[in-house]
mmCIF file of the N, C-alpha and C atoms, coordinates in Angstrom:
data_MODEL
# 
_entry.id   MODEL 
# 
loop_
_atom_site.group_PDB 
_atom_site.id 
_atom_site.type_symbol 
_atom_site.label_atom_id 
_atom_site.label_alt_id 
_atom_site.label_comp_id 
_atom_site.label_asym_id 
_atom_site.label_entity_id 
_atom_site.label_seq_id 
_atom_site.pdbx_PDB_ins_code 
_atom_site.Cartn_x 
_atom_site.Cartn_y 
_atom_site.Cartn_z 
_atom_site.occupancy 
_atom_site.B_iso_or_equiv 
_atom_site.pdbx_formal_charge 
_atom_site.auth_seq_id 
_atom_site.auth_comp_id 
_atom_site.auth_asym_id 
_atom_site.auth_atom_id 
_atom_site.pdbx_PDB_model_num 
ATOM 1   N N  . MET A 1 1  ? -63.149 -51.984 58.727 1.00 0.00 ? 1  MET A N  1 
ATOM 2   C CA . MET A 1 1  ? -63.015 -50.556 58.625 1.00 0.00 ? 1  MET A CA 1 
ATOM 3   C C  . MET A 1 1  ? -63.449 -50.226 57.222 1.00 0.00 ? 1  MET A C  1 
ATOM 4   N N  . LYS A 1 2  ? -64.223 -49.242 56.970 1.00 0.00 ? 2  LYS A N  1 
ATOM 5   C CA . LYS A 1 2  ? -64.743 -48.764 55.644 1.00 0.00 ? 2  LYS A CA 1 
ATOM 6   C C  . LYS A 1 2  ? -64.097 -47.419 55.305 1.00 0.00 ? 2  LYS A C  1 
ATOM 7   N N  . THR A 1 3  ? -64.021 -47.231 53.988 1.00 0.00 ? 3  THR A N  1 
ATOM 8   C CA . THR A 1 3  ? -63.442 -45.932 53.530 1.00 0.00 ? 3  THR A CA 1 
ATOM 9   C C  . THR A 1 3  ? -64.616 -45.100 53.091 1.00 0.00 ? 3  THR A C  1 
ATOM 10  N N  . TYR A 1 4  ? -64.550 -43.847 53.439 1.00 0.00 ? 4  TYR A N  1 
ATOM 11  C CA . TYR A 1 4  ? -65.698 -42.880 53.128 1.00 0.00 ? 4  TYR A CA 1 
ATOM 12  C C  . TYR A 1 4  ? -65.102 -41.563 52.617 1.00 0.00 ? 4  TYR A C  1 
ATOM 13  N N  . GLU A 1 5  ? -65.828 -40.978 51.605 1.00 0.00 ? 5  GLU A N  1 
ATOM 14  C CA . GLU A 1 5  ? -65.622 -39.665 51.232 1.00 0.00 ? 5  GLU A CA 1 
ATOM 15  C C  . GLU A 1 5  ? -66.463 -38.801 52.262 1.00 0.00 ? 5  GLU A C  1 
ATOM 16  N N  . VAL A 1 6  ? -65.921 -37.859 53.008 1.00 0.00 ? 6  VAL A N  1 
ATOM 17  C CA . VAL A 1 6  ? -66.563 -36.997 54.006 1.00 0.00 ? 6  VAL A CA 1 
ATOM 18  C C  . VAL A 1 6  ? -66.638 -35.627 53.512 1.00 0.00 ? 6  VAL A C  1 
ATOM 19  N N  . ILE A 1 7  ? -67.815 -35.059 53.316 1.00 0.00 ? 7  ILE A N  1 
ATOM 20  C CA . ILE A 1 7  ? -67.951 -33.687 53.105 1.00 0.00 ? 7  ILE A CA 1 
ATOM 21  C C  . ILE A 1 7  ? -68.325 -32.973 54.424 1.00 0.00 ? 7  ILE A C  1 
ATOM 22  N N  . LYS A 1 8  ? -67.463 -32.047 54.920 1.00 0.00 ? 8  LYS A N  1 
ATOM 23  C CA . LYS A 1 8  ? -67.703 -31.339 56.149 1.00 0.00 ? 8  LYS A CA 1 
ATOM 24  C C  . LYS A 1 8  ? -68.106 -29.936 55.722 1.00 0.00 ? 8  LYS A C  1 
ATOM 25  N N  . GLU A 1 9  ? -69.253 -29.513 56.140 1.00 0.00 ? 9  GLU A N  1 
ATOM 26  C CA . GLU A 1 9  ? -69.692 -28.139 55.862 1.00 0.00 ? 9  GLU A CA 1 
ATOM 27  C C  . GLU A 1 9  ? -69.961 -27.448 57.301 1.00 0.00 ? 9  GLU A C  1 
ATOM 28  N N  . GLU A 1 10 ? -69.536 -26.103 57.229 1.00 0.00 ? 10 GLU A N  1 
ATOM 29  C CA . GLU A 1 10 ? -69.650 -25.324 58.490 1.00 0.00 ? 10 GLU A CA 1 
ATOM 30  C C  . GLU A 1 10 ? -70.502 -24.136 58.102 1.00 0.00 ? 10 GLU A C  1 
ATOM 31  N N  . TYR A 1 11 ? -71.601 -23.964 59.012 1.00 0.00 ? 11 TYR A N  1 
ATOM 32  C CA . TYR A 1 11 ? -72.513 -22.860 58.777 1.00 0.00 ? 11 TYR A CA 1 
ATOM 33  C C  . TYR A 1 11 ? -72.319 -21.884 60.013 1.00 0.00 ? 11 TYR A C  1 
ATOM 34  N N  . VAL A 1 12 ? -72.202 -20.614 59.693 1.00 0.00 ? 12 VAL A N  1 
ATOM 35  C CA . VAL A 1 12 ? -72.096 -19.555 60.835 1.00 0.00 ? 12 VAL A CA 1 
ATOM 36  C C  . VAL A 1 12 ? -73.467 -18.763 60.669 1.00 0.00 ? 12 VAL A C  1 
ATOM 37  N N  . PRO A 1 13 ? -74.205 -18.655 61.780 1.00 0.00 ? 13 PRO A N  1 
ATOM 38  C CA . PRO A 1 13 ? -75.523 -17.953 61.709 1.00 0.00 ? 13 PRO A CA 1 
ATOM 39  C C  . PRO A 1 13 ? -75.406 -16.473 61.427 1.00 0.00 ? 13 PRO A C  1 
ATOM 40  N N  . CYS A 1 14 ? -74.411 -15.731 61.798 1.00 0.00 ? 14 CYS A N  1 
ATOM 41  C CA . CYS A 1 14 ? -74.460 -14.356 61.754 1.00 0.00 ? 14 CYS A CA 1 
ATOM 42  C C  . CYS A 1 14 ? -74.196 -13.901 60.325 1.00 0.00 ? 14 CYS A C  1 
ATOM 43  N N  . THR A 1 15 ? -73.772 -14.771 59.398 1.00 0.00 ? 15 THR A N  1 
ATOM 44  C CA . THR A 1 15 ? -73.613 -14.368 57.917 1.00 0.00 ? 15 THR A CA 1 
ATOM 45  C C  . THR A 1 15 ? -75.007 -14.218 57.185 1.00 0.00 ? 15 THR A C  1 
ATOM 46  N N  . GLY A 1 16 ? -76.081 -14.976 57.737 1.00 0.00 ? 16 GLY A N  1 
ATOM 47  C CA . GLY A 1 16 ? -77.311 -14.942 57.181 1.00 0.00 ? 16 GLY A CA 1 
ATOM 48  C C  . GLY A 1 16 ? -77.405 -15.728 55.866 1.00 0.00 ? 16 GLY A C  1 
ATOM 49  N N  . ASN A 1 17 ? -76.360 -16.362 55.438 1.00 0.00 ? 17 ASN A N  1 
ATOM 50  C CA . ASN A 1 17 ? -76.249 -17.215 54.261 1.00 0.00 ? 17 ASN A CA 1 
ATOM 51  C C  . ASN A 1 17 ? -76.732 -18.576 54.461 1.00 0.00 ? 17 ASN A C  1 
ATOM 52  N N  . MET A 1 18 ? -77.423 -19.087 53.580 1.00 0.00 ? 18 MET A N  1 
ATOM 53  C CA . MET A 1 18 ? -78.021 -20.500 53.694 1.00 0.00 ? 18 MET A CA 1 
ATOM 54  C C  . MET A 1 18 ? -76.965 -21.461 53.194 1.00 0.00 ? 18 MET A C  1 
ATOM 55  N N  . LEU A 1 19 ? -75.964 -20.988 52.499 1.00 0.00 ? 19 LEU A N  1 
ATOM 56  C CA . LEU A 1 19 ? -74.881 -21.810 51.989 1.00 0.00 ? 19 LEU A CA 1 
ATOM 57  C C  . LEU A 1 19 ? -73.831 -22.046 53.056 1.00 0.00 ? 19 LEU A C  1 
ATOM 58  N N  . PRO A 1 20 ? -73.086 -23.077 52.940 1.00 0.00 ? 20 PRO A N  1 
ATOM 59  C CA . PRO A 1 20 ? -71.957 -23.330 53.928 1.00 0.00 ? 20 PRO A CA 1 
ATOM 60  C C  . PRO A 1 20 ? -70.956 -22.160 53.888 1.00 0.00 ? 20 PRO A C  1 
ATOM 61  N N  . ASP A 1 21 ? -70.334 -21.722 54.997 1.00 0.00 ? 21 ASP A N  1 
ATOM 62  C CA . ASP A 1 21 ? -69.281 -20.729 55.000 1.00 0.00 ? 21 ASP A CA 1 
ATOM 63  C C  . ASP A 1 21 ? -68.055 -21.480 54.598 1.00 0.00 ? 21 ASP A C  1 
ATOM 64  N N  . ARG A 1 22 ? -67.918 -22.668 54.997 1.00 0.00 ? 22 ARG A N  1 
ATOM 65  C CA . ARG A 1 22 ? -66.706 -23.386 54.667 1.00 0.00 ? 22 ARG A CA 1 
ATOM 66  C C  . ARG A 1 22 ? -67.067 -24.933 54.260 1.00 0.00 ? 22 ARG A C  1 
ATOM 67  N N  . ARG A 1 23 ? -66.342 -25.403 53.359 1.00 0.00 ? 23 ARG A N  1 
ATOM 68  C CA . ARG A 1 23 ? -66.577 -26.847 52.897 1.00 0.00 ? 23 ARG A CA 1 
ATOM 69  C C  . ARG A 1 23 ? -65.229 -27.508 52.699 1.00 0.00 ? 23 ARG A C  1 
ATOM 70  N N  . GLU A 1 24 ? -65.195 -28.716 53.292 1.00 0.00 ? 24 GLU A N  1 
ATOM 71  C CA . GLU A 1 24 ? -63.897 -29.395 53.269 1.00 0.00 ? 24 GLU A CA 1 
ATOM 72  C C  . GLU A 1 24 ? -64.294 -30.883 52.811 1.00 0.00 ? 24 GLU A C  1 
ATOM 73  N N  . ILE A 1 25 ? -63.486 -31.596 51.969 1.00 0.00 ? 25 ILE A N  1 
ATOM 74  C CA . ILE A 1 25 ? -63.713 -32.794 51.499 1.00 0.00 ? 25 ILE A CA 1 
ATOM 75  C C  . ILE A 1 25 ? -62.526 -33.708 51.941 1.00 0.00 ? 25 ILE A C  1 
ATOM 76  N N  . LEU A 1 26 ? -62.861 -34.784 52.665 1.00 0.00 ? 26 LEU A N  1 
ATOM 77  C CA . LEU A 1 26 ? -61.820 -35.740 53.237 1.00 0.00 ? 26 LEU A CA 1 
ATOM 78  C C  . LEU A 1 26 ? -62.108 -37.197 52.701 1.00 0.00 ? 26 LEU A C  1 
ATOM 79  N N  . GLU A 1 27 ? -60.982 -37.956 52.760 1.00 0.00 ? 27 GLU A N  1 
ATOM 80  C CA . GLU A 1 27 ? -61.168 -39.391 52.522 1.00 0.00 ? 27 GLU A CA 1 
ATOM 81  C C  . GLU A 1 27 ? -60.734 -40.035 53.774 1.00 0.00 ? 27 GLU A C  1 
ATOM 82  N N  . LEU A 1 28 ? -61.612 -40.753 54.535 1.00 0.00 ? 28 LEU A N  1 
ATOM 83  C CA . LEU A 1 28 ? -61.229 -41.330 55.885 1.00 0.00 ? 28 LEU A CA 1 
ATOM 84  C C  . LEU A 1 28 ? -61.589 -42.754 55.896 1.00 0.00 ? 28 LEU A C  1 
ATOM 85  N N  . GLN A 1 29 ? -60.842 -43.558 56.668 1.00 0.00 ? 29 GLN A N  1 
ATOM 86  C CA . GLN A 1 29 ? -61.190 -44.965 56.945 1.00 0.00 ? 29 GLN A CA 1 
ATOM 87  C C  . GLN A 1 29 ? -61.729 -44.972 58.408 1.00 0.00 ? 29 GLN A C  1 
ATOM 88  N N  . LEU A 1 30 ? -62.933 -45.395 58.549 1.00 0.00 ? 30 LEU A N  1 
ATOM 89  C CA . LEU A 1 30 ? -63.610 -45.322 59.897 1.00 0.00 ? 30 LEU A CA 1 
ATOM 90  C C  . LEU A 1 30 ? -64.291 -46.637 60.136 1.00 0.00 ? 30 LEU A C  1 
ATOM 91  N N  . GLU A 1 31 ? -64.265 -46.968 61.400 1.00 0.00 ? 31 GLU A N  1 
ATOM 92  C CA . GLU A 1 31 ? -65.202 -48.074 62.004 1.00 0.00 ? 31 GLU A CA 1 
ATOM 93  C C  . GLU A 1 31 ? -66.641 -47.558 62.153 1.00 0.00 ? 31 GLU A C  1 
ATOM 94  N N  . ASN A 1 32 ? -66.662 -46.340 62.736 1.00 0.00 ? 32 ASN A N  1 
ATOM 95  C CA . ASN A 1 32 ? -68.025 -45.919 63.026 1.00 0.00 ? 32 ASN A CA 1 
ATOM 96  C C  . ASN A 1 32 ? -68.066 -44.300 62.759 1.00 0.00 ? 32 ASN A C  1 
ATOM 97  N N  . PRO A 1 33 ? -68.738 -43.810 61.764 1.00 0.00 ? 33 PRO A N  1 
ATOM 98  C CA . PRO A 1 33 ? -68.813 -42.406 61.442 1.00 0.00 ? 33 PRO A CA 1 
ATOM 99  C C  . PRO A 1 33 ? -69.437 -41.601 62.611 1.00 0.00 ? 33 PRO A C  1 
ATOM 100 N N  . ALA A 1 34 ? -70.490 -42.009 63.293 1.00 0.00 ? 34 ALA A N  1 
ATOM 101 C CA . ALA A 1 34 ? -70.973 -41.312 64.482 1.00 0.00 ? 34 ALA A CA 1 
ATOM 102 C C  . ALA A 1 34 ? -70.076 -40.952 65.499 1.00 0.00 ? 34 ALA A C  1 
ATOM 103 N N  . LEU A 1 35 ? -69.233 -42.037 65.820 1.00 0.00 ? 35 LEU A N  1 
ATOM 104 C CA . LEU A 1 35 ? -68.185 -41.873 66.879 1.00 0.00 ? 35 LEU A CA 1 
ATOM 105 C C  . LEU A 1 35 ? -67.077 -40.866 66.414 1.00 0.00 ? 35 LEU A C  1 
ATOM 106 N N  . TYR A 1 36 ? -66.839 -40.893 65.110 1.00 0.00 ? 36 TYR A N  1 
ATOM 107 C CA . TYR A 1 36 ? -65.753 -39.962 64.637 1.00 0.00 ? 36 TYR A CA 1 
ATOM 108 C C  . TYR A 1 36 ? -66.254 -38.455 64.850 1.00 0.00 ? 36 TYR A C  1 
ATOM 109 N N  . VAL A 1 37 ? -67.616 -38.206 64.493 1.00 0.00 ? 37 VAL A N  1 
ATOM 110 C CA . VAL A 1 37 ? -68.052 -36.866 64.588 1.00 0.00 ? 37 VAL A CA 1 
ATOM 111 C C  . VAL A 1 37 ? -68.133 -36.459 66.094 1.00 0.00 ? 37 VAL A C  1 
ATOM 112 N N  . GLN A 1 38 ? -68.618 -37.390 66.993 1.00 0.00 ? 38 GLN A N  1 
ATOM 113 C CA . GLN A 1 38 ? -68.564 -37.101 68.406 1.00 0.00 ? 38 GLN A CA 1 
ATOM 114 C C  . GLN A 1 38 ? -67.295 -36.712 68.960 1.00 0.00 ? 38 GLN A C  1 
ATOM 115 N N  . ASP A 1 39 ? -66.236 -37.521 68.475 1.00 0.00 ? 39 ASP A N  1 
ATOM 116 C CA . ASP A 1 39 ? -64.923 -37.153 68.964 1.00 0.00 ? 39 ASP A CA 1 
ATOM 117 C C  . ASP A 1 39 ? -64.393 -35.761 68.589 1.00 0.00 ? 39 ASP A C  1 
ATOM 118 N N  . GLN A 1 40 ? -64.946 -35.183 67.590 1.00 0.00 ? 40 GLN A N  1 
ATOM 119 C CA . GLN A 1 40 ? -64.482 -33.870 67.092 1.00 0.00 ? 40 GLN A CA 1 
ATOM 120 C C  . GLN A 1 40 ? -64.935 -32.795 68.038 1.00 0.00 ? 40 GLN A C  1 
ATOM 121 N N  . TYR A 1 41 ? -65.923 -33.094 68.857 1.00 0.00 ? 41 TYR A N  1 
ATOM 122 C CA . TYR A 1 41 ? -66.551 -32.100 69.805 1.00 0.00 ? 41 TYR A CA 1 
ATOM 123 C C  . TYR A 1 41 ? -66.459 -32.300 71.256 1.00 0.00 ? 41 TYR A C  1 
ATOM 124 N N  . ARG A 1 42 ? -65.457 -33.013 71.646 1.00 0.00 ? 42 ARG A N  1 
ATOM 125 C CA . ARG A 1 42 ? -65.242 -33.382 73.040 1.00 0.00 ? 42 ARG A CA 1 
ATOM 126 C C  . ARG A 1 42 ? -65.054 -32.115 73.897 1.00 0.00 ? 42 ARG A C  1 
ATOM 127 N N  . SER A 1 43 ? -64.540 -31.082 73.376 1.00 0.00 ? 43 SER A N  1 
ATOM 128 C CA . SER A 1 43 ? -64.112 -29.934 74.125 1.00 0.00 ? 43 SER A CA 1 
ATOM 129 C C  . SER A 1 43 ? -65.388 -28.924 74.079 1.00 0.00 ? 43 SER A C  1 
ATOM 130 N N  . GLU A 1 44 ? -66.356 -29.131 73.479 1.00 0.00 ? 44 GLU A N  1 
ATOM 131 C CA . GLU A 1 44 ? -67.507 -28.244 73.486 1.00 0.00 ? 44 GLU A CA 1 
ATOM 132 C C  . GLU A 1 44 ? -68.341 -28.440 74.659 1.00 0.00 ? 44 GLU A C  1 
ATOM 133 N N  . ARG A 1 45 ? -68.880 -27.298 75.147 1.00 0.00 ? 45 ARG A N  1 
ATOM 134 C CA . ARG A 1 45 ? -69.769 -27.379 76.349 1.00 0.00 ? 45 ARG A CA 1 
ATOM 135 C C  . ARG A 1 45 ? -71.175 -27.964 76.076 1.00 0.00 ? 45 ARG A C  1 
ATOM 136 N N  . SER A 1 46 ? -71.664 -27.562 74.884 1.00 0.00 ? 46 SER A N  1 
ATOM 137 C CA . SER A 1 46 ? -72.995 -28.026 74.555 1.00 0.00 ? 46 SER A CA 1 
ATOM 138 C C  . SER A 1 46 ? -73.043 -28.392 73.037 1.00 0.00 ? 46 SER A C  1 
ATOM 139 N N  . VAL A 1 47 ? -73.482 -29.575 72.736 1.00 0.00 ? 47 VAL A N  1 
ATOM 140 C CA . VAL A 1 47 ? -73.648 -29.960 71.331 1.00 0.00 ? 47 VAL A CA 1 
ATOM 141 C C  . VAL A 1 47 ? -74.664 -30.993 71.174 1.00 0.00 ? 47 VAL A C  1 
ATOM 142 N N  . GLU A 1 48 ? -75.475 -30.853 70.139 1.00 0.00 ? 48 GLU A N  1 
ATOM 143 C CA . GLU A 1 48 ? -76.570 -31.707 69.893 1.00 0.00 ? 48 GLU A CA 1 
ATOM 144 C C  . GLU A 1 48 ? -76.257 -32.425 68.542 1.00 0.00 ? 48 GLU A C  1 
ATOM 145 N N  . PHE A 1 49 ? -76.410 -33.785 68.367 1.00 0.00 ? 49 PHE A N  1 
ATOM 146 C CA . PHE A 1 49 ? -76.054 -34.496 67.089 1.00 0.00 ? 49 PHE A CA 1 
ATOM 147 C C  . PHE A 1 49 ? -77.444 -34.980 66.514 1.00 0.00 ? 49 PHE A C  1 
ATOM 148 N N  . LEU A 1 50 ? -77.640 -34.739 65.222 1.00 0.00 ? 50 LEU A N  1 
ATOM 149 C CA . LEU A 1 50 ? -78.804 -35.254 64.498 1.00 0.00 ? 50 LEU A CA 1 
ATOM 150 C C  . LEU A 1 50 ? -78.374 -36.152 63.299 1.00 0.00 ? 50 LEU A C  1 
ATOM 151 N N  . ALA A 1 51 ? -78.746 -37.402 63.232 1.00 0.00 ? 51 ALA A N  1 
ATOM 152 C CA . ALA A 1 51 ? -78.314 -38.230 62.170 1.00 0.00 ? 51 ALA A CA 1 
ATOM 153 C C  . ALA A 1 51 ? -79.522 -38.567 61.268 1.00 0.00 ? 51 ALA A C  1 
ATOM 154 N N  . THR A 1 52 ? -79.238 -38.438 59.928 1.00 0.00 ? 52 THR A N  1 
ATOM 155 C CA . THR A 1 52 ? -80.306 -38.739 58.900 1.00 0.00 ? 52 THR A CA 1 
ATOM 156 C C  . THR A 1 52 ? -79.599 -39.360 57.718 1.00 0.00 ? 52 THR A C  1 
ATOM 157 N N  . GLU A 1 53 ? -80.394 -39.781 56.794 1.00 0.00 ? 53 GLU A N  1 
ATOM 158 C CA . GLU A 1 53 ? -79.805 -40.407 55.526 1.00 0.00 ? 53 GLU A CA 1 
ATOM 159 C C  . GLU A 1 53 ? -80.478 -39.666 54.413 1.00 0.00 ? 53 GLU A C  1 
ATOM 160 N N  . HIS A 1 54 ? -79.633 -39.333 53.462 1.00 0.00 ? 54 HIS A N  1 
ATOM 161 C CA . HIS A 1 54 ? -80.050 -38.536 52.249 1.00 0.00 ? 54 HIS A CA 1 
ATOM 162 C C  . HIS A 1 54 ? -79.357 -39.196 51.003 1.00 0.00 ? 54 HIS A C  1 
ATOM 163 N N  . ASP A 1 55 ? -80.185 -39.610 50.023 1.00 0.00 ? 55 ASP A N  1 
ATOM 164 C CA . ASP A 1 55 ? -79.655 -40.265 48.900 1.00 0.00 ? 55 ASP A CA 1 
ATOM 165 C C  . ASP A 1 55 ? -78.610 -41.364 49.118 1.00 0.00 ? 55 ASP A C  1 
ATOM 166 N N  . GLY A 1 56 ? -78.853 -42.276 50.160 1.00 0.00 ? 56 GLY A N  1 
ATOM 167 C CA . GLY A 1 56 ? -77.986 -43.329 50.491 1.00 0.00 ? 56 GLY A CA 1 
ATOM 168 C C  . GLY A 1 56 ? -76.741 -42.976 51.276 1.00 0.00 ? 56 GLY A C  1 
ATOM 169 N N  . SER A 1 57 ? -76.576 -41.712 51.650 1.00 0.00 ? 57 SER A N  1 
ATOM 170 C CA . SER A 1 57 ? -75.367 -41.162 52.457 1.00 0.00 ? 57 SER A CA 1 
ATOM 171 C C  . SER A 1 57 ? -75.927 -40.850 53.829 1.00 0.00 ? 57 SER A C  1 
ATOM 172 N N  . LEU A 1 58 ? -75.002 -41.217 54.865 1.00 0.00 ? 58 LEU A N  1 
ATOM 173 C CA . LEU A 1 58 ? -75.318 -40.877 56.186 1.00 0.00 ? 58 LEU A CA 1 
ATOM 174 C C  . LEU A 1 58 ? -74.902 -39.345 56.398 1.00 0.00 ? 58 LEU A C  1 
ATOM 175 N N  . VAL A 1 59 ? -75.892 -38.559 56.951 1.00 0.00 ? 59 VAL A N  1 
ATOM 176 C CA . VAL A 1 59 ? -75.681 -37.218 57.228 1.00 0.00 ? 59 VAL A CA 1 
ATOM 177 C C  . VAL A 1 59 ? -75.701 -36.918 58.696 1.00 0.00 ? 59 VAL A C  1 
ATOM 178 N N  . ILE A 1 60 ? -74.693 -36.405 59.396 1.00 0.00 ? 60 ILE A N  1 
ATOM 179 C CA . ILE A 1 60 ? -74.752 -36.034 60.794 1.00 0.00 ? 60 ILE A CA 1 
ATOM 180 C C  . ILE A 1 60 ? -74.476 -34.664 60.981 1.00 0.00 ? 60 ILE A C  1 
ATOM 181 N N  . GLU A 1 61 ? -75.343 -33.945 61.641 1.00 0.00 ? 61 GLU A N  1 
ATOM 182 C CA . GLU A 1 61 ? -75.271 -32.536 61.808 1.00 0.00 ? 61 GLU A CA 1 
ATOM 183 C C  . GLU A 1 61 ? -74.888 -32.409 63.392 1.00 0.00 ? 61 GLU A C  1 
ATOM 184 N N  . SER A 1 62 ? -74.015 -31.466 63.692 1.00 0.00 ? 62 SER A N  1 
ATOM 185 C CA . SER A 1 62 ? -73.652 -31.127 65.139 1.00 0.00 ? 62 SER A CA 1 
ATOM 186 C C  . SER A 1 62 ? -74.100 -29.712 65.341 1.00 0.00 ? 62 SER A C  1 
ATOM 187 N N  . LEU A 1 63 ? -74.987 -29.482 66.192 1.00 0.00 ? 63 LEU A N  1 
ATOM 188 C CA . LEU A 1 63 ? -75.538 -28.175 66.484 1.00 0.00 ? 63 LEU A CA 1 
ATOM 189 C C  . LEU A 1 63 ? -74.835 -27.653 67.812 1.00 0.00 ? 63 LEU A C  1 
ATOM 190 N N  . LEU A 1 64 ? -74.115 -26.479 67.626 1.00 0.00 ? 64 LEU A N  1 
ATOM 191 C CA . LEU A 1 64 ? -73.326 -25.993 68.617 1.00 0.00 ? 64 LEU A CA 1 
ATOM 192 C C  . LEU A 1 64 ? -73.986 -24.633 69.244 1.00 0.00 ? 64 LEU A C  1 
ATOM 193 N N  . GLU A 1 65 ? -73.368 -24.220 70.363 1.00 0.00 ? 65 GLU A N  1 
ATOM 194 C CA . GLU A 1 65 ? -73.764 -22.964 70.985 1.00 0.00 ? 65 GLU A CA 1 
ATOM 195 C C  . GLU A 1 65 ? -73.695 -21.794 69.990 1.00 0.00 ? 65 GLU A C  1 
ATOM 196 N N  . GLY A 1 66 ? -74.542 -20.811 70.078 1.00 0.00 ? 66 GLY A N  1 
ATOM 197 C CA . GLY A 1 66 ? -74.527 -19.736 69.282 1.00 0.00 ? 66 GLY A CA 1 
ATOM 198 C C  . GLY A 1 66 ? -75.106 -19.897 67.973 1.00 0.00 ? 66 GLY A C  1 
ATOM 199 N N  . GLY A 1 67 ? -75.804 -21.094 67.673 1.00 0.00 ? 67 GLY A N  1 
ATOM 200 C CA . GLY A 1 67 ? -76.393 -21.375 66.388 1.00 0.00 ? 67 GLY A CA 1 
ATOM 201 C C  . GLY A 1 67 ? -75.476 -21.928 65.353 1.00 0.00 ? 67 GLY A C  1 
ATOM 202 N N  . ARG A 1 68 ? -74.254 -22.184 65.713 1.00 0.00 ? 68 ARG A N  1 
ATOM 203 C CA . ARG A 1 68 ? -73.249 -22.704 64.698 1.00 0.00 ? 68 ARG A CA 1 
ATOM 204 C C  . ARG A 1 68 ? -73.709 -24.096 64.368 1.00 0.00 ? 68 ARG A C  1 
ATOM 205 N N  . LYS A 1 69 ? -73.471 -24.561 63.180 1.00 0.00 ? 69 LYS A N  1 
ATOM 206 C CA . LYS A 1 69 ? -73.825 -25.885 62.717 1.00 0.00 ? 69 LYS A CA 1 
ATOM 207 C C  . LYS A 1 69 ? -72.889 -26.464 61.901 1.00 0.00 ? 69 LYS A C  1 
ATOM 208 N N  . HIS A 1 70 ? -72.333 -27.742 62.042 1.00 0.00 ? 70 HIS A N  1 
ATOM 209 C CA . HIS A 1 70 ? -71.490 -28.443 61.127 1.00 0.00 ? 70 HIS A CA 1 
ATOM 210 C C  . HIS A 1 70 ? -72.244 -29.588 60.615 1.00 0.00 ? 70 HIS A C  1 
ATOM 211 N N  . ARG A 1 71 ? -72.118 -29.828 59.356 1.00 0.00 ? 71 ARG A N  1 
ATOM 212 C CA . ARG A 1 71 ? -72.698 -31.010 58.753 1.00 0.00 ? 71 ARG A CA 1 
ATOM 213 C C  . ARG A 1 71 ? -71.699 -31.920 58.098 1.00 0.00 ? 71 ARG A C  1 
ATOM 214 N N  . TYR A 1 72 ? -71.734 -33.253 58.312 1.00 0.00 ? 72 TYR A N  1 
ATOM 215 C CA . TYR A 1 72 ? -70.900 -34.170 57.897 1.00 0.00 ? 72 TYR A CA 1 
ATOM 216 C C  . TYR A 1 72 ? -71.719 -35.120 56.897 1.00 0.00 ? 72 TYR A C  1 
ATOM 217 N N  . ILE A 1 73 ? -71.211 -35.352 55.695 1.00 0.00 ? 73 ILE A N  1 
ATOM 218 C CA . ILE A 1 73 ? -71.910 -36.273 54.813 1.00 0.00 ? 73 ILE A CA 1 
ATOM 219 C C  . ILE A 1 73 ? -70.985 -37.313 54.431 1.00 0.00 ? 73 ILE A C  1 
ATOM 220 N N  . PHE A 1 74 ? -71.352 -38.608 54.824 1.00 0.00 ? 74 PHE A N  1 
ATOM 221 C CA . PHE A 1 74 ? -70.543 -39.769 54.655 1.00 0.00 ? 74 PHE A CA 1 
ATOM 222 C C  . PHE A 1 74 ? -70.945 -40.555 53.443 1.00 0.00 ? 74 PHE A C  1 
ATOM 223 N N  . SER A 1 75 ? -70.195 -40.707 52.460 1.00 0.00 ? 75 SER A N  1 
ATOM 224 C CA . SER A 1 75 ? -70.465 -41.601 51.268 1.00 0.00 ? 75 SER A CA 1 
ATOM 225 C C  . SER A 1 75 ? -69.335 -42.645 51.256 1.00 0.00 ? 75 SER A C  1 
ATOM 226 N N  . GLU A 1 76 ? -69.909 -43.883 51.309 1.00 0.00 ? 76 GLU A N  1 
ATOM 227 C CA . GLU A 1 76 ? -68.980 -45.043 51.291 1.00 0.00 ? 76 GLU A CA 1 
ATOM 228 C C  . GLU A 1 76 ? -68.395 -45.172 49.879 1.00 0.00 ? 76 GLU A C  1 
ATOM 229 N N  . LEU A 1 77 ? -66.966 -45.395 49.879 1.00 0.00 ? 77 LEU A N  1 
ATOM 230 C CA . LEU A 1 77 ? -66.337 -45.554 48.595 1.00 0.00 ? 77 LEU A CA 1 
ATOM 231 C C  . LEU A 1 77 ? -66.087 -47.003 48.168 1.00 0.00 ? 77 LEU A C  1 
# 
């Protein structure tokens, strides 16, 4: 199990703002960051996941109905 600093950003399309509407920083011990993100959205009807890497950190975006987007940035500690 690895320890990560996780930055969770929430974007709401109706604000028209390119900056996150909410930002939360967590420290989590995880086996698999992708499974952690998928578990957060089990009750959603429709969700699409996109995983990339940026500056050595894993970035996972979850695209939800209505244009909502959540971004998780995982940096190993």
